[in-house]
FIFI-820256 format. One line per field, with one value per atom (N, C-alpha, C, O): atom name; x, y, z. Coordinates in steps of 0.05 Angstrom, whole numbers, plus 5000, padded with zeros to 4 digits. Each point is the difference from the previous one (the first is absolute). Last residue first. Example, Ala and Ser with C-alpha at 12.3 -4.5 7.8 and 13.67 -1.06 7.14 Angstrom:
2
site N / CA / C / O / N / CA / C / O
px 5257 / 5016 / 4985 / 5010 / 4996 / 4982 / 5018 / 5021
py 4955 / 5024 / 5022 / 5022 / 4863 / 5024 / 5024 / 5000
pz 5142 / 5001 / 5014 / 5004 / 4995 / 5000 / 5000 / 5013
REM end
This chain:
88
site N / CA / C / O / N / CA / C / O / N / CA / C / O / N / CA / C / O / N / CA / C / O / N / CA / C / O / N / CA / C / O / N / CA / C / O / N / CA / C / O / N / CA / C / O / N / CA / C / O / N / CA / C / O / N / CA / C / O / N / CA / C / O / N / CA / C / O / N / CA / C / O / N / CA / C / O / N / CA / C / O / N / CA / C / O / N / CA / C / O / N / CA / C / O / N / CA / C / O / N / CA / C / O / N / CA / C / O / N / CA / C / O / N / CA / C / O / N / CA / C / O / N / CA / C / O / N / CA / C / O / N / CA / C / O / N / CA / C / O / N / CA / C / O / N / CA / C / O / N / CA / C / O / N / CA / C / O / N / CA / C / O / N / CA / C / O / N / CA / C / O / N / CA / C / O / N / CA / C / O / N / CA / C / O / N / CA / C / O / N / CA / C / O / N / CA / C / O / N / CA / C / O / N / CA / C / O / N / CA / C / O / N / CA / C / O / N / CA / C / O / N / CA / C / O / N / CA / C / O / N / CA / C / O / N / CA / C / O / N / CA / C / O / N / CA / C / O / N / CA / C / O / N / CA / C / O / N / CA / C / O / N / CA / C / O / N / CA / C / O / N / CA / C / O / N / CA / C / O / N / CA / C / O / N / CA / C / O / N / CA / C / O / N / CA / C / O / N / CA / C / O / N / CA / C / O / N / CA / C / O / N / CA / C / O / N / CA / C / O / N / CA / C / O / N / CA / C / O / N / CA / C / O / N / CA / C / O / N / CA / C / O / N / CA / C / O / N / CA / C / O / N / CA / C / O / N / CA / C / O / N / CA / C / O / N / CA / C / O / N / CA / C / O / N / CA / C / O / N / CA / C / O / N / CA / C / O / N / CA / C / O / N / CA / C / O
px 4716 / 4973 / 5000 / 4980 / 5088 / 4984 / 4979 / 4985 / 5081 / 5005 / 4974 / 4994 / 4992 / 4998 / 5013 / 4992 / 4996 / 4973 / 5006 / 4983 / 5098 / 4993 / 4965 / 4989 / 5045 / 5014 / 4998 / 5000 / 4952 / 4992 / 5018 / 4990 / 5037 / 4984 / 4984 / 4990 / 5085 / 5006 / 4974 / 4998 / 4992 / 5012 / 5005 / 4993 / 4981 / 4967 / 5016 / 4985 / 5089 / 4987 / 4971 / 4993 / 5057 / 5021 / 4981 / 4997 / 4971 / 5002 / 5005 / 4986 / 5019 / 4988 / 4993 / 4983 / 5094 / 5007 / 4967 / 5003 / 5011 / 5009 / 4996 / 4984 / 4984 / 4982 / 5013 / 4988 / 5078 / 4964 / 4980 / 4990 / 5075 / 5015 / 4977 / 4987 / 5000 / 5003 / 5004 / 4990 / 5006 / 4974 / 4999 / 4981 / 5092 / 4992 / 4974 / 4992 / 5043 / 5023 / 4988 / 4994 / 4970 / 4989 / 5015 / 4989 / 5033 / 4979 / 4985 / 4979 / 5097 / 5003 / 4983 / 4997 / 5008 / 5009 / 5008 / 5011 / 4949 / 4982 / 5012 / 4985 / 5080 / 4974 / 4975 / 4990 / 5081 / 5009 / 4975 / 4987 / 5003 / 4996 / 5014 / 4998 / 4995 / 4972 / 5006 / 4977 / 5102 / 4988 / 4977 / 4996 / 5032 / 5029 / 4985 / 4997 / 4963 / 4985 / 5019 / 4990 / 5044 / 4972 / 4997 / 5003 / 5080 / 4988 / 4976 / 4993 / 5004 / 5021 / 4996 / 4988 / 4987 / 4981 / 5011 / 4992 / 5073 / 4979 / 4983 / 4998 / 5090 / 4994 / 4973 / 4996 / 5000 / 5027 / 5013 / 5019 / 4899 / 5007 / 5023 / 5003 / 4961 / 5017 / 5006 / 5020 / 4909 / 5002 / 5028 / 5000 / 4998 / 4987 / 4990 / 4999 / 5054 / 5017 / 4977 / 5004 / 4971 / 5017 / 5004 / 4994 / 4955 / 4989 / 5018 / 4996 / 5034 / 4992 / 4979 / 4989 / 5053 / 5020 / 4999 / 5021 / 4904 / 5013 / 5021 / 5000 / 4963 / 4985 / 5007 / 4995 / 5054 / 4995 / 4986 / 5008 / 4999 / 5034 / 4991 / 5003 / 4929 / 5006 / 5026 / 5006 / 4975 / 4974 / 5015 / 5011 / 5029 / 5020 / 4972 / 5000 / 4974 / 5029 / 5004 / 5001 / 4930 / 4986 / 5032 / 5003 / 5003 / 4986 / 4993 / 4999 / 5056 / 5013 / 4979 / 5006 / 4980 / 5020 / 5006 / 5017 / 4913 / 4989 / 5023 / 4998 / 5017 / 4980 / 5005 / 5013 / 5028 / 5008 / 4993 / 5011 / 4948 / 5017 / 5005 / 4990 / 4958 / 4989 / 5018 / 4994 / 5058 / 4985 / 4976 / 4997 / 5035 / 5028 / 4989 / 5001 / 4936 / 5008 / 5024 / 5005 / 4982 / 4973 / 5006 / 5003 / 5056 / 5015 / 4968 / 5005 / 5000 / 5014 / 5005 / 5005 / 4930 / 4999 / 5014 / 4987 / 5032 / 4986 / 4993 / 5003 / 5061 / 5010 / 4980 / 5009 / 4970 / 5006 / 5008 / 4993 / 4985 / 4982 / 5006 / 4987 / 5067 / 5002 / 4992 / 5009 / 4988 / 5023 / 4996 / 5007 / 4919 / 5005 / 5020 / 5002 / 5002 / 4985 / 4989 / 4987 / 5062 / 5016 / 4982 / 5009 / 4955 / 5026 / 5015 / 5009 / 4935 / 4985 / 5016 / 5000
py 5244 / 4984 / 4969 / 4988 / 5090 / 5001 / 4982 / 4999 / 4991 / 5000 / 4992 / 4983 / 5043 / 4984 / 4983 / 4979 / 5116 / 4987 / 4971 / 4990 / 5053 / 5002 / 4997 / 4998 / 4987 / 4974 / 5013 / 4985 / 5075 / 4966 / 4989 / 4991 / 5081 / 4999 / 4989 / 5003 / 4995 / 5006 / 4999 / 4977 / 5028 / 4976 / 4994 / 4981 / 5109 / 4978 / 4971 / 4983 / 5078 / 5009 / 4985 / 4990 / 5001 / 4990 / 5005 / 4980 / 5063 / 4965 / 4988 / 4980 / 5106 / 5002 / 4970 / 4992 / 5032 / 5014 / 4984 / 4977 / 5029 / 4970 / 5014 / 4988 / 5072 / 4980 / 4974 / 4982 / 5096 / 5002 / 4977 / 4992 / 5008 / 4992 / 5006 / 4983 / 5030 / 4977 / 4996 / 4981 / 5105 / 4982 / 4976 / 4990 / 5069 / 4998 / 4990 / 4997 / 5003 / 4986 / 4997 / 4977 / 5070 / 4977 / 4986 / 4981 / 5116 / 4978 / 4979 / 4996 / 5025 / 5012 / 4989 / 4977 / 5028 / 4966 / 5003 / 4982 / 5094 / 4978 / 4981 / 4982 / 5081 / 5008 / 4977 / 4991 / 5007 / 4993 / 5011 / 4982 / 5031 / 4970 / 4991 / 4977 / 5121 / 4996 / 4966 / 4990 / 5053 / 5002 / 4997 / 5000 / 4981 / 4977 / 5017 / 4987 / 5043 / 4984 / 4988 / 4981 / 5102 / 5012 / 4964 / 4993 / 5010 / 4999 / 5002 / 4989 / 5005 / 4986 / 4991 / 4983 / 5093 / 4984 / 4970 / 4991 / 5068 / 5011 / 4981 / 4988 / 5036 / 4962 / 5010 / 4987 / 5034 / 4996 / 5000 / 4984 / 5033 / 5010 / 4989 / 5007 / 4967 / 5023 / 5011 / 5014 / 4917 / 5033 / 5008 / 5024 / 4891 / 5005 / 5032 / 5014 / 4949 / 4994 / 5019 / 5018 / 4980 / 5016 / 4997 / 5017 / 4917 / 5021 / 5032 / 5018 / 4897 / 4992 / 5023 / 5003 / 4984 / 5009 / 4995 / 5000 / 4985 / 5030 / 5000 / 5020 / 4895 / 5016 / 5034 / 5015 / 4910 / 4993 / 5021 / 5005 / 5003 / 5008 / 5000 / 5017 / 4964 / 5020 / 5018 / 5020 / 4874 / 5015 / 5036 / 5010 / 4946 / 5003 / 5003 / 5016 / 4993 / 5009 / 5004 / 5018 / 4936 / 5036 / 5011 / 5011 / 4895 / 5001 / 5036 / 5010 / 4955 / 4992 / 5022 / 5017 / 4968 / 5021 / 4991 / 5015 / 4941 / 5032 / 5014 / 5022 / 4877 / 5017 / 5029 / 5015 / 4954 / 4992 / 5011 / 5013 / 4975 / 5020 / 5005 / 5015 / 4907 / 5019 / 5029 / 5017 / 4906 / 4996 / 5022 / 5007 / 4973 / 5011 / 5015 / 5023 / 4923 / 5045 / 5004 / 5022 / 4883 / 5017 / 5028 / 5018 / 4921 / 5001 / 5012 / 5013 / 4978 / 5011 / 5019 / 5023 / 4907 / 5018 / 5026 / 5020 / 4897 / 4997 / 5034 / 5016 / 4932 / 5007 / 5023 / 5017 / 4918 / 5020 / 5036 / 5024 / 4852 / 5032 / 5030 / 5017 / 4904 / 5008 / 5008 / 5006 / 4980 / 5018 / 4998 / 5018 / 4939 / 5034 / 4996 / 4992 / 4928 / 5009 / 5027 / 5012 / 4940 / 5006 / 5015 / 5017 / 4954 / 5027 / 5009 / 5020 / 4900 / 5022 / 5026 / 5016
pz 5247 / 5012 / 4999 / 5009 / 4969 / 5031 / 5001 / 5020 / 4907 / 5022 / 5031 / 5016 / 4899 / 5000 / 5024 / 5009 / 4961 / 5013 / 5003 / 5014 / 4955 / 5042 / 4995 / 5022 / 4890 / 5023 / 5022 / 5019 / 4930 / 4993 / 5016 / 5020 / 4971 / 5009 / 5009 / 5023 / 4917 / 5035 / 5005 / 5006 / 4914 / 5008 / 5028 / 5014 / 4951 / 4997 / 5006 / 5011 / 4980 / 5025 / 4998 / 5022 / 4909 / 5016 / 5025 / 5014 / 4910 / 4990 / 5023 / 5004 / 4988 / 5009 / 4997 / 5016 / 4950 / 5040 / 4998 / 5010 / 4899 / 5011 / 5036 / 5015 / 4932 / 4999 / 5012 / 5011 / 4987 / 5017 / 5001 / 5021 / 4911 / 5025 / 5024 / 5013 / 4899 / 5003 / 5027 / 5012 / 4973 / 4992 / 5004 / 5011 / 4987 / 5019 / 5002 / 5023 / 4889 / 5025 / 5021 / 5007 / 4931 / 4988 / 5024 / 5012 / 4976 / 5023 / 4995 / 5011 / 4948 / 5037 / 5001 / 5010 / 4904 / 5005 / 5032 / 5013 / 4945 / 4993 / 5010 / 5008 / 4987 / 5027 / 4995 / 5021 / 4919 / 5016 / 5019 / 5011 / 4913 / 5002 / 5028 / 5009 / 4960 / 5007 / 4997 / 5002 / 4979 / 5029 / 5009 / 5025 / 4888 / 5023 / 5026 / 5021 / 4899 / 5010 / 5018 / 5013 / 4967 / 5014 / 5005 / 5024 / 4935 / 5028 / 5011 / 5021 / 4883 / 5013 / 5038 / 5013 / 4924 / 5005 / 5023 / 5022 / 4953 / 5021 / 5006 / 5021 / 4925 / 5025 / 5005 / 5020 / 4893 / 5012 / 5024 / 5000 / 4930 / 5023 / 5020 / 5023 / 4874 / 5005 / 5029 / 5003 / 4957 / 5009 / 5000 / 5006 / 4985 / 4979 / 5005 / 4980 / 5081 / 4969 / 4977 / 4983 / 5118 / 4988 / 4969 / 4983 / 5052 / 4984 / 5000 / 4984 / 5031 / 4979 / 4997 / 4978 / 5106 / 4981 / 4971 / 4986 / 5083 / 5001 / 4983 / 4986 / 5024 / 4989 / 4998 / 4981 / 5063 / 4976 / 4983 / 4978 / 5124 / 4979 / 4962 / 4983 / 5085 / 4994 / 4984 / 4988 / 5028 / 4972 / 5005 / 4981 / 5089 / 4965 / 4982 / 4980 / 5111 / 4990 / 4968 / 4983 / 5060 / 4999 / 4977 / 4979 / 5054 / 4978 / 4993 / 4978 / 5097 / 4975 / 4971 / 4983 / 5116 / 4993 / 4973 / 4991 / 5043 / 4996 / 5007 / 5009 / 4983 / 4971 / 5006 / 4985 / 5095 / 4977 / 4959 / 4982 / 5109 / 4999 / 4975 / 4983 / 5028 / 4997 / 5000 / 4983 / 5038 / 4962 / 4990 / 4976 / 5124 / 4981 / 4974 / 4991 / 5065 / 5006 / 4986 / 4991 / 4998 / 4990 / 5007 / 4984 / 5055 / 4961 / 5007 / 5020 / 5063 / 4989 / 4975 / 4994 / 5042 / 4984 / 5012 / 5005 / 4989 / 4972 / 5006 / 4982 / 5079 / 4977 / 4978 / 4985 / 5092 / 5007 / 4973 / 4997 / 5009 / 4991 / 5004 / 4988 / 5044 / 4973 / 4984 / 4978 / 5108 / 4998 / 4965 / 4984 / 5065 / 5000 / 5000 / 5024 / 4962 / 4974 / 5018 / 4983 / 5068 / 4980 / 4976 / 4984 / 5107 / 4996 / 4968 / 4991 / 5027 / 5001 / 4994 / 4982
REM end
């Protein structure tokens, strides 16, 4: 039984890592690609690129905070459930 518990401990960590990594990579990479393409099209180097990069960073930050708060709520619910089990 103890061996099974140790085996499962990595799954929540991988889940949170993948969700946070997605919020870091996707918005910023999209902002960089789109910003560079728009700068080349309109000849505004580097202003659209920098602006969209800043927007991507802000969007990523919001997503990361949201994921972390969701995870904290999940942990609090599990702790409350465990506390209720031990009291009964």
